[in-house]
C-alpha positions in Angstrom: 0.0 0.1 0.0 1.3 3.4 -0.9 0.6 6.5 1.2 -0.1 9.9 -0.2 1.7 11.4 2.7 5.5 10.9 3.8 7.8 11.8 6.5 8.2 15.9 7.0 4.7 16.6 5.5 2.7 19.2 7.3 -0.7 17.6 8.1 -3.9 18.5 9.7 -6.0 16.0 11.9 -9.4 15.3 10.6 -10.9 13.2 13.3 -10.8 12.0 16.8 -10.0 14.0 20.2 -7.1 15.9 18.4 -9.3 17.2 15.7 -8.1 20.5 14.2 -4.6 20.2 15.3 -1.6 20.7 12.6 1.9 19.1 13.0 4.7 17.6 11.2 4.7 13.5 10.1 7.5 12.5 12.1 7.2 8.4 11.4 5.2 6.3 9.0 4.2 2.8 9.4 2.7 1.5 6.0 2.0 -2.0 7.4 -0.1 -0.8 10.3 -1.6 2.1 8.2 -0.4 4.4 11.0 1.6 7.8 11.0 3.1 9.8 14.0 2.3 13.4 14.2 4.5 16.0 16.0 2.2 17.0 19.0 -0.6 15.0 18.5 -1.9 12.2 20.6 0.6 12.6 23.7 0.7 9.5 25.5 3.0 8.1 28.6 5.5 5.6 28.3 7.1 4.2 31.5 10.7 3.3 31.2 12.7 0.9 33.3 15.5 2.0 35.4 18.8 1.9 33.6 22.3 3.2 34.1 21.7 6.4 32.5 18.2 6.6 34.1 18.6 5.0 37.7 15.1 5.9 38.8 13.0 5.1 35.5 10.8 7.6 34.3 7.5 8.3 32.7 8.0 9.8 29.4 5.5 11.8 27.3 5.7 11.2 23.5 3.8 11.0 20.5 1.5 8.0 19.6 0.6 6.8 16.3 -2.8 7.6 14.7 -4.6 5.9 11.6 -3.4 7.6 8.1 -7.2 8.1 7.4 -7.6 10.7 10.0 -5.0 13.3 8.5 -4.7 15.3 5.4 -2.1 17.6 4.0 -2.5 21.2 5.1 -2.5 22.2 1.4 -5.1 20.0 0.3 -7.1 20.9 3.5 -7.0 24.6 2.8 -7.8 24.3 -0.7 -10.8 22.4 0.3 -11.9 25.1 2.5 -11.6 27.7 0.2 -13.7 25.9 -2.4 -16.5 25.5 0.1 -16.8 29.3 0.4 
């Protein structure tokens, strides 16, 4: 399956709790049909204690969302303009 969006593209979220947020694509997972968008759907990950981080930590980072819920900003703006 080939996506029309790729890493580095500017997108807007169309559906879900993060609807309307804009961000850059950080990662694409074609086999799972998911993308990671900068600053969207932040989730918490618990990490084990290591030598670098003896206490362990709770890290907040972006989680993947389905690619059908995002659209390129340029296409989104063009669509809004044509409706007026």
